[in-house]
C-alpha positions as CSV (number, residue, x, y, z in Angstrom):
1,X,-28.0,-1.8,22.5
2,X,-30.6,-1.4,19.6
3,X,-29.5,-2.5,16.1
4,X,-28.9,1.5,14.2
5,X,-29.9,1.7,10.4
6,X,-27.4,2.2,7.7
7,X,-28.3,5.5,7.2
8,X,-28.2,6.7,11.0
9,X,-24.9,5.0,11.2
10,X,-23.4,6.3,8.1
11,X,-24.8,10.1,9.2
12,X,-22.5,9.8,12.1
13,X,-19.5,8.7,10.7
14,X,-17.3,11.8,11.1
15,X,-17.9,12.0,14.8
16,X,-17.6,8.3,15.5
17,X,-14.3,8.5,13.7
18,X,-13.1,11.6,15.5
19,X,-13.8,9.8,18.7
20,X,-12.0,6.9,17.4
21,X,-9.0,8.5,16.3
22,X,-8.5,11.2,18.7
23,X,-7.7,13.8,16.0
24,X,-9.5,16.7,15.8
25,X,-8.4,17.5,11.9
26,X,-10.7,20.8,11.7
27,X,-7.2,21.9,13.2
28,X,-5.3,21.3,10.1
29,X,-7.8,22.8,7.7
30,X,-7.5,26.2,6.5
31,X,-10.6,26.2,4.0
32,X,-12.4,23.1,2.3
33,X,-9.8,22.3,-0.1
34,X,-6.3,23.5,1.8
35,X,-5.1,21.7,4.6
36,X,-1.6,21.7,6.4
37,X,-0.3,18.2,5.5
38,X,3.1,18.9,7.2
39,X,1.8,20.4,10.6
40,X,-0.8,17.4,10.8
41,X,2.2,15.0,10.5
42,X,4.6,16.6,12.7
43,X,1.9,17.2,15.5
44,X,-0.1,14.5,15.6
45,X,2.4,11.5,15.0
46,X,5.9,10.7,16.4
47,X,9.2,11.8,15.4
48,X,11.4,9.4,13.4
49,X,13.5,8.8,16.3
50,X,10.6,7.7,18.6
51,X,9.0,5.9,16.0
52,X,12.4,3.6,15.7
53,X,12.4,2.9,19.6
54,X,8.5,2.2,19.5
55,X,9.5,-0.4,17.0
56,X,12.4,-1.8,18.6
57,X,10.2,-2.7,21.8
58,X,8.2,-5.1,19.9
59,X,10.9,-6.6,17.4
60,X,9.3,-4.7,14.6
61,X,12.0,-3.0,12.0
62,X,16.1,-3.4,11.0
63,X,15.2,-6.4,8.4
64,X,17.6,-7.3,6.1
65,X,18.4,-5.9,2.9
66,X,19.8,-8.4,0.4
67,X,21.3,-8.6,-3.1
68,X,19.4,-10.7,-5.9
69,X,22.5,-11.8,-7.5
70,X,20.5,-14.2,-9.9
71,X,17.6,-12.2,-10.6
72,X,20.4,-8.9,-11.2
73,X,22.4,-11.7,-13.6
74,X,19.0,-11.9,-15.8
75,X,18.3,-8.7,-15.9
76,X,21.9,-7.3,-17.0
77,X,21.6,-10.5,-19.9
78,X,18.4,-8.6,-21.1
79,X,19.7,-4.9,-20.6
80,X,21.8,-3.3,-23.2
81,X,25.3,-3.2,-22.5
82,X,26.6,-1.3,-19.5
83,X,22.9,-1.3,-18.3
84,X,21.6,-3.8,-15.6
85,X,21.4,-1.9,-12.1
86,X,22.0,-4.5,-9.0
87,X,18.5,-5.4,-7.6
88,X,18.4,-5.5,-3.8
89,X,15.4,-6.5,-2.1
90,X,14.4,-5.3,1.8
91,X,12.9,-8.5,3.6
92,X,10.0,-7.3,5.5
93,X,8.7,-10.4,6.0
94,X,11.2,-10.9,9.0
95,X,8.7,-8.4,10.9
96,X,6.7,-10.2,13.6
97,X,3.5,-10.7,11.3
98,X,5.4,-11.2,8.1
99,X,5.0,-7.7,6.4
100,X,5.7,-4.0,6.3
101,X,2.6,-3.4,7.9
102,X,4.2,-4.2,11.1
103,X,5.6,-1.2,11.1
104,X,2.3,0.9,10.4
105,X,0.4,-1.1,13.0
106,X,3.2,-0.6,16.0
107,X,2.4,2.9,16.0
108,X,-0.9,3.0,16.0
109,X,-1.3,0.1,18.6
110,X,1.3,1.9,20.9
111,X,-0.5,5.1,20.6
112,X,-3.9,3.2,21.3
113,X,-2.3,1.9,24.5
114,X,-1.1,5.5,25.6
115,X,-4.5,7.0,24.9
116,X,-5.8,4.3,27.4
117,X,-7.8,2.7,24.7
118,X,-8.8,-1.3,25.8
119,X,-8.5,-2.6,22.3
120,X,-8.3,-1.8,18.3
121,X,-10.3,-2.0,15.6
122,X,-8.8,-2.1,11.6
123,X,-10.8,-2.9,8.4
124,X,-8.2,-4.8,6.3
125,X,-8.1,-7.7,3.8
126,X,-5.7,-9.2,6.0
127,X,-1.8,-8.3,6.3
128,X,-2.6,-5.1,8.0
129,X,-5.1,-7.3,10.5
130,X,-2.3,-9.5,11.1
131,X,-0.3,-6.9,11.8
132,X,-2.7,-4.9,14.0
133,X,-3.1,-8.1,16.1
134,X,0.3,-9.2,16.6
135,X,1.2,-5.7,17.9
136,X,-2.3,-5.5,20.1
137,X,-1.0,-8.8,21.8
138,X,2.1,-7.5,22.6
139,X,1.0,-4.4,24.3
140,X,-1.9,-6.2,25.8
141,X,-5.0,-4.8,23.7
142,X,-7.9,-6.8,22.4
143,X,-8.1,-6.5,18.4
144,X,-10.9,-7.0,15.9
145,X,-10.4,-7.3,12.4
146,X,-13.1,-6.5,9.8
147,X,-12.4,-8.4,6.3
148,X,-14.2,-8.1,3.0
149,X,-14.0,-11.6,1.8
150,X,-17.0,-13.2,0.2
151,X,-19.0,-12.9,-2.6
152,X,-22.7,-13.6,-2.9
153,X,-22.3,-17.3,-3.5
154,X,-20.3,-17.6,-0.3
155,X,-17.1,-18.0,-1.9
156,X,-13.9,-16.3,-0.3
157,X,-10.8,-15.7,-2.1
158,X,-7.7,-18.1,-0.8
159,X,-5.5,-15.2,0.1
160,X,-7.8,-13.3,2.0
161,X,-9.0,-16.3,3.9
162,X,-5.2,-17.2,4.6
163,X,-4.8,-13.6,6.3
164,X,-7.6,-14.1,8.1
165,X,-6.5,-17.7,9.5
166,X,-3.5,-15.6,10.2
167,X,-5.0,-12.8,12.3
168,X,-7.4,-15.2,14.1
169,X,-3.6,-17.0,15.1
170,X,-2.9,-13.9,17.2
171,X,-6.0,-13.6,18.9
172,X,-8.3,-11.3,16.6
173,X,-11.7,-11.6,16.6
174,X,-12.3,-11.7,12.9
175,X,-15.6,-10.6,11.4
176,X,-15.7,-11.7,7.6
177,X,-18.2,-10.2,5.5
178,X,-19.2,-10.3,1.6
179,X,-18.5,-7.5,-0.8
180,X,-20.3,-4.4,-0.7
181,X,-21.5,-1.4,1.5
182,X,-21.6,-3.7,4.6
183,X,-17.9,-3.3,5.2
184,X,-17.6,0.3,6.3
185,X,-20.9,0.5,8.0
186,X,-20.1,-2.7,10.3
187,X,-16.5,-1.1,10.8
188,X,-18.4,1.7,12.5
189,X,-20.8,0.2,14.3
190,X,-17.9,-1.9,16.2
191,X,-16.0,1.1,16.7
192,X,-19.1,2.8,18.3
193,X,-20.2,-0.2,20.0
194,X,-17.0,-1.2,21.7
195,X,-15.0,2.4,22.2
196,X,-11.9,0.7,20.5
197,X,-9.2,2.8,18.9
198,X,-9.6,3.2,15.1
199,X,-5.9,1.5,14.0
200,X,-6.6,2.9,10.4
201,X,-4.1,2.3,7.5
202,X,-4.3,5.8,6.8
203,X,-3.9,8.1,10.0
204,X,-0.7,10.0,10.4
205,X,0.5,7.2,13.0
206,X,0.4,4.4,10.5
207,X,2.1,6.4,7.9
208,X,4.9,7.8,10.2
209,X,5.3,4.2,10.9
210,X,6.9,3.5,7.8
211,X,9.3,6.3,7.3
212,X,11.4,3.8,9.4
213,X,11.4,1.6,6.4
214,X,12.8,4.2,3.9
215,X,15.7,5.2,6.4
216,X,16.7,2.0,6.9
217,X,17.3,1.5,2.9
218,X,19.4,4.3,3.2
219,X,21.4,3.7,6.2
220,X,21.7,0.1,5.4
221,X,22.8,0.5,1.8
222,X,25.2,3.3,2.7
223,X,27.0,1.2,4.8
224,X,27.1,-2.0,2.8
225,X,27.9,-0.2,-0.8
226,X,28.5,3.7,0.0
227,X,25.9,4.7,-2.3
228,X,22.1,5.6,-2.4
229,X,19.8,3.6,-4.5
230,X,19.1,5.2,-7.8
231,X,15.3,4.3,-7.7
232,X,13.0,2.3,-5.1
233,X,10.0,0.4,-6.1
234,X,7.0,0.6,-3.6
235,X,3.9,-1.4,-4.3
236,X,1.2,0.9,-4.4
237,X,-2.4,0.4,-3.4
238,X,-3.8,2.7,-0.8
239,X,-0.6,4.7,-1.0
240,X,0.6,4.5,2.5
241,X,3.4,2.0,1.4
242,X,4.9,4.7,-1.1
243,X,4.3,7.7,1.0
244,X,6.0,6.3,4.2
245,X,8.9,5.1,2.4
246,X,9.4,8.1,0.4
247,X,9.2,10.4,3.7
248,X,11.8,7.7,5.2
249,X,14.3,8.2,2.3
250,X,14.1,12.1,2.0
251,X,14.6,12.4,6.1
252,X,17.6,10.1,5.5
253,X,18.9,12.5,2.7
254,X,18.4,10.3,-0.4
255,X,17.1,13.5,-2.4
256,X,18.2,11.8,-5.8
257,X,16.5,9.0,-5.5
258,X,13.7,8.5,-7.6
259,X,10.4,7.1,-5.9
260,X,8.6,4.6,-8.5
261,X,5.1,2.8,-7.8
262,X,3.8,-0.1,-9.1
263,X,1.0,-1.7,-9.4
264,X,-0.8,-5.1,-11.0
265,X,-3.0,-4.2,-14.1
266,X,-6.6,-5.2,-12.8
267,X,-8.3,-2.5,-15.3
268,X,-11.6,-3.1,-16.0
269,X,-12.3,-4.9,-12.8
270,X,-14.6,-2.8,-10.2
271,X,-13.3,-3.8,-6.3
272,X,-16.5,-3.4,-5.2
273,X,-18.5,-5.3,-7.7
274,X,-19.9,-8.9,-6.5
275,X,-19.3,-10.1,-10.0
276,X,-15.6,-8.9,-10.4
277,X,-14.3,-9.5,-7.0
278,X,-13.3,-13.0,-7.1
279,X,-11.9,-12.8,-10.7
280,X,-8.9,-11.1,-9.8
281,X,-5.7,-12.8,-8.2
282,X,-4.6,-9.7,-6.4
283,X,-6.3,-8.4,-3.1
284,X,-3.8,-5.4,-2.9
285,X,-1.2,-3.6,-4.8
286,X,-3.0,-3.4,-7.7
287,X,-4.8,-0.8,-9.9
288,X,-8.4,-1.2,-8.2
289,X,-6.9,0.7,-5.2
290,X,-3.5,2.6,-6.3
291,X,-5.6,4.7,-8.9
292,X,-8.8,5.9,-7.3
293,X,-6.7,6.6,-4.4
294,X,-4.0,8.6,-6.2
295,X,-6.6,10.4,-7.9
296,X,-8.7,11.0,-4.4
297,X,-6.6,10.0,-1.2
298,X,-9.6,11.5,1.1
299,X,-11.8,8.3,0.0
300,X,-10.4,6.5,3.2
301,X,-11.7,5.7,6.4
302,X,-10.6,9.1,8.2
303,X,-11.0,12.6,7.2
304,X,-7.9,13.6,5.7
305,X,-5.7,10.6,4.8
306,X,-2.0,10.9,5.7
307,X,-1.0,8.7,2.5
308,X,-0.9,10.9,-0.4
309,X,1.3,9.2,-3.0
310,X,1.0,11.9,-5.7
311,X,3.3,14.1,-3.3
312,X,6.0,11.7,-3.7
313,X,5.8,9.6,-6.7
314,X,8.4,10.2,-9.7
315,X,6.9,7.5,-11.9
316,X,3.9,5.0,-11.6
317,X,4.3,1.6,-13.8
318,X,2.2,-1.3,-14.0
319,X,2.7,-5.1,-14.3
320,X,0.5,-8.0,-15.4
321,X,-0.8,-10.7,-12.9
322,X,1.1,-13.4,-15.0
323,X,4.3,-11.7,-14.6
324,X,4.2,-11.5,-10.7
325,X,3.5,-15.0,-10.8
326,X,6.0,-15.8,-12.8
327,X,8.8,-13.8,-10.7
328,X,7.4,-15.1,-7.5
329,X,8.5,-18.6,-8.6
330,X,11.4,-17.3,-9.8
331,X,12.2,-15.4,-6.5
332,X,12.0,-18.8,-5.0
333,X,14.0,-21.1,-7.2
334,X,16.8,-18.6,-8.3
335,X,17.1,-16.8,-5.0
336,X,15.9,-19.2,-2.2
337,X,12.9,-16.9,-1.2
338,X,9.5,-17.9,-1.2
339,X,7.7,-14.6,-0.3
340,X,4.0,-13.7,-1.1
341,X,2.5,-11.7,-3.9
342,X,2.2,-8.2,-3.0
343,X,6.0,-7.4,-2.7
344,X,6.7,-9.2,-5.8
345,X,4.6,-6.9,-7.4
346,X,7.6,-4.4,-7.3
347,X,10.2,-7.2,-7.8
348,X,8.4,-7.8,-11.3
349,X,8.4,-4.0,-12.3
350,X,12.2,-3.9,-11.0
351,X,13.5,-6.6,-13.4
352,X,12.5,-4.1,-16.3
353,X,13.1,-1.2,-14.7
354,X,16.9,-2.4,-13.7
355,X,17.6,-2.5,-17.6
356,X,17.1,1.2,-18.0
357,X,19.9,1.9,-15.5
358,X,23.5,1.5,-15.5
359,X,25.3,-1.4,-13.8
360,X,27.0,0.5,-11.4
361,X,23.4,2.0,-10.2
362,X,21.2,0.0,-7.4
363,X,17.2,-0.4,-7.4
364,X,15.8,-1.2,-4.5
365,X,12.5,-3.6,-3.9
366,X,11.2,-2.1,-0.6
367,X,9.5,-4.7,0.8
368,X,8.5,-8.4,0.9
369,X,5.8,-10.4,2.6
370,X,5.3,-14.1,4.2
371,X,3.6,-16.6,2.3
372,X,1.4,-19.2,3.4
373,X,-1.1,-22.0,1.5
374,X,-3.9,-19.8,0.5
375,X,-1.3,-17.2,-0.6
376,X,0.6,-19.3,-2.8
377,X,0.4,-19.0,-6.7
378,X,-1.2,-22.6,-7.3
379,X,-3.9,-21.7,-4.6
380,X,-4.6,-18.5,-6.6
381,X,-4.3,-19.8,-9.9
382,X,-6.5,-22.9,-9.1
383,X,-8.9,-20.5,-7.8
384,X,-9.1,-17.9,-10.8
385,X,-9.6,-21.0,-12.9
386,X,-13.0,-22.1,-10.7
387,X,-14.1,-18.6,-11.3
388,X,-13.6,-18.9,-15.3
389,X,-10.3,-17.0,-16.1
390,X,-8.4,-19.0,-18.5
391,X,-4.6,-19.8,-17.5
392,X,-2.0,-20.1,-20.2
393,X,1.8,-19.4,-21.2
394,X,2.3,-16.9,-23.7
395,X,2.6,-12.8,-24.1
396,X,1.4,-11.3,-21.0
397,X,0.2,-8.1,-23.5
398,X,-2.4,-9.9,-24.0
399,X,-4.0,-10.7,-20.7
400,X,-7.1,-9.4,-20.0
401,X,-7.9,-9.0,-16.2
402,X,-11.1,-11.0,-15.4
403,X,-10.5,-13.2,-18.4
404,X,-7.3,-14.6,-18.4
405,X,-3.8,-14.8,-16.8
406,X,-0.8,-15.3,-19.1
407,X,2.4,-16.4,-17.4
408,X,5.5,-15.4,-19.6
409,X,7.4,-18.1,-21.1
410,X,10.7,-15.9,-20.9
411,X,12.0,-13.4,-18.5
412,X,12.3,-10.9,-21.6
413,X,8.6,-10.5,-21.7
414,X,8.2,-9.0,-18.5
415,X,7.6,-5.2,-19.0
416,X,6.9,-2.2,-16.6
417,X,4.5,0.0,-18.5
418,X,4.4,3.6,-17.4
419,X,1.2,5.0,-16.5
420,X,0.5,8.8,-17.4
421,X,0.9,11.0,-14.2
422,X,-0.4,14.1,-15.8
423,X,-3.3,12.3,-16.4
424,X,-3.8,11.1,-12.6
425,X,-2.5,14.8,-11.4
426,X,-5.3,16.2,-13.6
427,X,-8.0,13.9,-12.4
428,X,-6.8,14.8,-8.9
429,X,-7.1,18.1,-9.6
430,X,-10.7,17.8,-10.6
431,X,-12.1,16.2,-8.1
432,X,-10.4,18.5,-5.3
433,X,-11.6,21.5,-6.7
434,X,-15.1,19.9,-7.1
435,X,-15.7,18.2,-3.9
436,X,-14.4,21.0,-1.7
437,X,-16.9,23.3,-3.7
438,X,-14.3,26.2,-3.6
439,X,-15.2,28.6,-6.3
440,X,-12.0,30.7,-6.2
441,X,-8.2,29.2,-6.9
442,X,-6.1,31.9,-5.4
443,X,-2.2,31.5,-4.4
444,X,-2.7,29.6,-1.3
445,X,-4.9,27.0,-3.3
446,X,-2.1,26.9,-6.1
447,X,0.4,26.3,-3.7
448,X,-1.3,23.3,-1.7
449,X,-2.3,21.8,-5.0
450,X,1.1,22.1,-6.2
451,X,2.2,20.4,-3.2
452,X,-0.2,17.4,-3.4
453,X,0.8,16.6,-7.2
454,X,4.4,17.3,-6.8
455,X,4.5,19.9,-9.7
456,X,5.3,23.5,-10.1
457,X,2.8,26.0,-9.1
458,X,2.7,27.4,-12.8
459,X,2.1,23.9,-14.2
460,X,-0.7,23.2,-11.9
461,X,-2.2,26.6,-12.9
462,X,-2.0,25.7,-17.0
463,X,-3.6,22.4,-16.0
464,X,-6.4,24.0,-13.9
465,X,-6.8,26.4,-16.8
466,X,-7.3,23.5,-19.3
467,X,-10.1,21.7,-17.5
């Protein structure tokens, strides 16, 4: 087959995606701005009972919900009198591929099998790739994982390389690329050349697969403690983790539970920059993905992203890189759980946020992930040093992403720093209106934008008037 140019391939991206996902997204559009999100989720996806049965077939889900008594005790020592919620963690490392993303992959791979595809493709740094490869081999399908791994010097991040090895262990073909626009171009070429299914993170299948996680949290906590969580903290990157979990919580009736997003602060670093790529120590769950996807979710590899975090997020906080490394060690040495970096982002935030809640309340960290040699803090910190990043102990408030990583000297230095959600909502509104090209905002458009930002119509109207 003749090699197609970048321009030629990218010009056909919509058609390639439509054939590889099998969803006619235009069916859900009312105009260039408005689309029926709930109809897309219900008509294209699977209901929650079907999802639980699909996941049961491949050993996904029903992971333990564990109380972190020693970390709770620390939070209470630091909290005002009567404060210090109990901290629980959903141990998603117990899934077959070692992360919650097995839930996202399970439904996508099942659907691909049902639709007669012979293989699946995913573009991912790794955890999701491992989940796709694991589920694919269980369903008798081939898998290809496209990874962005190297800078222009050919240096690969240890965490991404570790994930690539895990993908290969499950039999996937792994294509490892350098940072830049070749990722999406290569992804499109692979889809077209193979005719495989696009197991995107952002389809209704992938997001619906996470709903079981939210429901399990409620079911297990009601059974154990007879109450719903006061707050659930979700590590936030592209928004699918938070969106799916929140939808599951709501379907289980936990309407009063606060949904909190947490990201590692990597402000100032550009994720597509060759210079910045290896100056960060986290490949997911950071502001370099969390902020862009919150302010414009449809930057994804499908026409309409089913992960729409602003619809569900009640609060958005950041933590520092050094704080996450500190909590990773604390989890291992105080609770006997060695887990990977992403879930520990929300755990770091939980230590701070638990101090705001009452002692009889419960805060849930909704995921862990497996760890391995390349994901271990020592591998990450050594790689940071090799790339000119200074490592020290001290006050994390002085941390500057890409320049230094400051590991706290004591747990009271761990903070959850609130982002201005109204500012993020306003950025989304600007982008949504501008990119749609729509000239008149009527009642239908206002209702849609209010749903997108989880705000009253009147407030959205005022925000638009002030733009």
